[in-house]
C-alpha positions as CSV (number, residue, x, y, z in Angstrom):
1,X,0.2,0.0,0.1
2,X,2.8,2.4,0.8
3,X,4.2,1.9,-2.5
4,X,1.3,3.6,-4.0
5,X,0.4,6.1,-1.3
6,X,3.7,7.6,-0.8
7,X,4.1,8.7,-4.3
8,X,0.7,10.0,-4.4
9,X,1.1,12.1,-1.1
10,X,4.5,13.3,-2.8
11,X,2.8,14.3,-5.7
12,X,-0.3,16.0,-3.7
13,X,2.7,18.1,-2.0
14,X,4.3,19.0,-5.2
15,X,0.9,20.0,-6.9
16,X,0.4,22.3,-3.8
17,X,3.8,23.8,-3.8
18,X,3.7,24.3,-7.6
19,X,0.3,26.2,-7.2
20,X,1.4,28.4,-4.6
21,X,4.3,29.3,-6.8
22,X,2.1,30.0,-9.6
23,X,-0.9,31.6,-7.6
24,X,-1.3,35.3,-8.2
25,X,-2.5,35.8,-4.6
26,X,-0.3,37.3,-2.1
27,X,1.3,35.5,0.5
28,X,-1.3,36.2,2.9
29,X,-4.2,35.7,0.9
30,X,-2.8,32.3,0.2
31,X,-2.4,31.5,4.0
32,X,-5.9,31.9,4.5
33,X,-7.4,29.7,1.8
34,X,-9.5,27.2,3.4
35,X,-9.6,29.0,6.9
36,X,-13.1,29.4,8.1
37,X,-16.0,30.6,5.8
38,X,-15.0,34.2,5.1
39,X,-12.2,32.9,3.1
40,X,-12.4,30.7,-0.1
41,X,-12.1,26.6,0.4
42,X,-8.9,24.8,-1.0
43,X,-10.2,22.9,-4.0
44,X,-8.5,19.5,-4.8
45,X,-9.2,18.0,-8.2
46,X,-8.6,14.3,-8.8
47,X,-10.3,11.5,-10.8
48,X,-11.5,7.9,-9.6
49,X,-8.6,5.6,-10.9
50,X,-7.5,2.0,-10.8
51,X,-6.5,2.0,-7.2
52,X,-9.6,3.7,-6.1
53,X,-12.2,1.5,-7.8
54,X,-13.8,-1.7,-6.3
55,X,-15.7,-4.8,-7.7
56,X,-19.0,-2.6,-7.3
57,X,-17.7,-0.5,-10.0
58,X,-17.5,2.7,-8.1
59,X,-14.9,4.5,-5.6
60,X,-14.4,2.4,-2.8
61,X,-15.4,3.6,0.6
62,X,-11.8,3.8,2.1
63,X,-10.7,5.6,-1.2
64,X,-12.5,8.7,0.0
65,X,-10.5,8.8,3.1
66,X,-7.2,8.6,1.1
67,X,-8.2,11.3,-1.2
68,X,-9.3,13.5,1.8
69,X,-5.9,13.0,3.1
70,X,-4.3,13.9,-0.1
71,X,-6.5,17.2,-0.4
72,X,-5.1,18.1,2.8
73,X,-1.4,17.5,2.1
74,X,-1.9,19.6,-1.0
75,X,-3.7,22.3,1.0
76,X,-1.0,22.7,3.8
77,X,1.8,22.7,0.9
78,X,-0.4,25.6,-0.8
79,X,-1.3,27.7,2.0
80,X,2.3,27.5,3.8
81,X,1.1,25.4,6.8
82,X,3.4,22.4,5.9
83,X,6.4,24.5,5.5
84,X,5.8,26.1,8.8
85,X,5.3,22.4,10.4
86,X,8.8,21.8,9.1
87,X,10.5,24.9,10.3
88,X,8.7,24.7,13.8
89,X,9.5,20.9,14.0
90,X,5.9,20.4,14.8
91,X,3.5,17.8,13.3
92,X,-0.4,17.6,12.4
93,X,-1.7,14.3,13.8
94,X,-5.0,12.8,12.9
95,X,-6.8,11.5,16.2
96,X,-10.3,10.9,14.5
97,X,-12.4,11.0,11.4
98,X,-16.0,10.7,10.5
99,X,-17.2,10.5,6.8
100,X,-20.9,10.3,5.4
101,X,-21.3,8.8,1.7
102,X,-24.3,10.5,-0.3
103,X,-23.5,9.8,-3.9
104,X,-21.0,7.2,-5.7
105,X,-18.3,8.5,-7.8
106,X,-18.0,6.3,-11.0
107,X,-14.8,4.7,-12.3
108,X,-12.6,7.4,-14.2
109,X,-15.0,10.4,-13.1
110,X,-13.4,13.3,-11.8
111,X,-14.2,15.0,-8.7
112,X,-13.1,17.7,-6.4
113,X,-12.6,18.1,-2.7
114,X,-13.3,21.6,-1.0
115,X,-11.2,21.7,2.3
116,X,-11.9,24.3,4.8
117,X,-10.3,24.4,8.6
118,X,-13.8,24.6,10.5
119,X,-13.0,24.9,14.1
120,X,-10.5,25.1,17.0
121,X,-9.9,25.2,20.7
122,X,-7.3,24.7,23.1
123,X,-6.3,21.0,21.8
124,X,-8.0,20.2,18.5
125,X,-8.5,21.3,15.1
126,X,-11.4,20.3,13.0
127,X,-11.2,20.1,9.1
128,X,-14.2,19.8,7.2
129,X,-14.0,18.4,3.6
130,X,-16.8,17.8,1.1
131,X,-16.6,15.8,-2.4
132,X,-18.4,17.4,-5.7
133,X,-18.2,17.0,-9.0
134,X,-16.4,19.7,-11.1
135,X,-18.0,22.8,-12.6
136,X,-19.8,21.9,-16.0
137,X,-20.9,18.6,-14.6
138,X,-25.0,18.5,-14.4
139,X,-24.5,17.2,-10.8
140,X,-22.2,20.2,-9.6
141,X,-23.2,21.6,-6.4
142,X,-24.5,18.3,-4.9
143,X,-22.4,16.7,-2.4
144,X,-21.2,13.4,-2.9
145,X,-19.6,13.2,0.5
146,X,-18.7,14.8,3.7
147,X,-15.7,13.9,5.8
148,X,-14.7,15.5,9.1
149,X,-11.5,15.1,10.6
150,X,-10.1,16.1,14.3
151,X,-6.6,16.8,14.9
152,X,-3.8,18.2,17.0
153,X,-0.6,19.8,16.5
154,X,2.4,18.2,18.5
155,X,6.1,19.2,19.1
156,X,8.7,17.1,20.9
157,X,6.2,14.6,21.5
158,X,3.4,16.6,23.4
159,X,0.3,18.3,22.4
160,X,0.5,22.1,22.1
161,X,-2.3,24.8,21.8
162,X,-3.2,24.9,17.8
163,X,-4.1,28.5,18.3
164,X,-0.7,29.5,19.5
165,X,0.8,27.8,16.8
166,X,-1.2,29.8,14.2
167,X,-0.7,33.2,15.7
168,X,3.2,31.9,15.9
169,X,3.6,30.7,12.4
170,X,0.7,31.8,10.2
171,X,0.3,35.6,11.6
172,X,-2.3,36.0,8.7
173,X,-4.6,33.6,10.6
174,X,-4.7,35.5,13.5
175,X,-7.6,37.3,12.7
176,X,-9.5,34.3,11.9
177,X,-9.2,32.6,15.0
178,X,-12.4,34.4,16.5
179,X,-14.7,32.6,13.7
180,X,-13.0,29.5,14.4
181,X,-13.2,29.4,18.3
182,X,-16.1,27.7,19.8
183,X,-19.3,30.1,20.1
184,X,-22.8,30.0,21.9
185,X,-24.4,31.5,18.8
186,X,-27.2,29.1,17.3
187,X,-26.1,29.7,13.6
188,X,-22.2,29.2,14.6
189,X,-20.5,27.4,11.6
190,X,-19.7,23.9,12.5
191,X,-20.2,24.4,16.5
192,X,-22.9,21.6,16.4
193,X,-20.7,19.2,14.3
194,X,-17.7,19.7,16.5
195,X,-19.8,19.3,19.6
196,X,-21.4,16.1,18.4
197,X,-18.1,14.7,16.8
198,X,-16.8,15.0,20.4
199,X,-19.6,13.3,22.3
200,X,-18.8,10.4,19.7
201,X,-15.2,10.1,20.3
202,X,-15.9,10.1,24.1
203,X,-18.4,7.5,24.0
204,X,-15.9,5.4,21.6
205,X,-13.3,6.1,23.9
206,X,-15.0,4.7,27.0
207,X,-16.1,1.6,25.2
208,X,-12.4,0.8,24.1
209,X,-11.4,1.3,27.7
210,X,-14.4,-1.1,28.9
211,X,-13.0,-3.8,26.3
212,X,-9.2,-3.3,27.3
213,X,-10.5,-4.0,31.0
214,X,-12.2,-6.9,29.8
215,X,-9.3,-8.4,28.1
216,X,-6.6,-7.6,30.9
217,X,-8.9,-9.6,33.2
């Protein structure tokens, strides 16, 4: 699997770096792509290829998560986050993922993934991604799948506050923090998703702990 995934990851990073170099946007504008809803999402484009399709002749469920990860690699290379990770010797670690499938993607069909950083608190970041057909397709606009990923930033093996990391390494994102942090407003973006996600994660953690206790007896 690594023989396939490794080169695809490198290719995604290279695409992000190339797009960053060729983009007419300023460094500040590029840094804000995909941060909250007041800025445009990052758009990743791909096709359901040979390694993505299963015996049901549509994109395999696992491939959605693979492309969601590749989209995040391309996004962070484009907006400068990946470079900041290397410079600060810090890492983004995925701690949980949720995906919801709505419509299938046929073999060789082009699709796009829109990626946004949707939420942040003192420990976690939440990235929201939606799969769509590209512009010009009669189905454009309809969501094919939704992925919600929770992650943390670590440095020297310890989890650090992602808000401080953003301020220190991506100064342009400082003004977006207020939009990303939890809010009591009823229409606050992503807050309901993040809350329900954390409740589900807590229930899963407790279930795993009970199982481990039983195994240890």
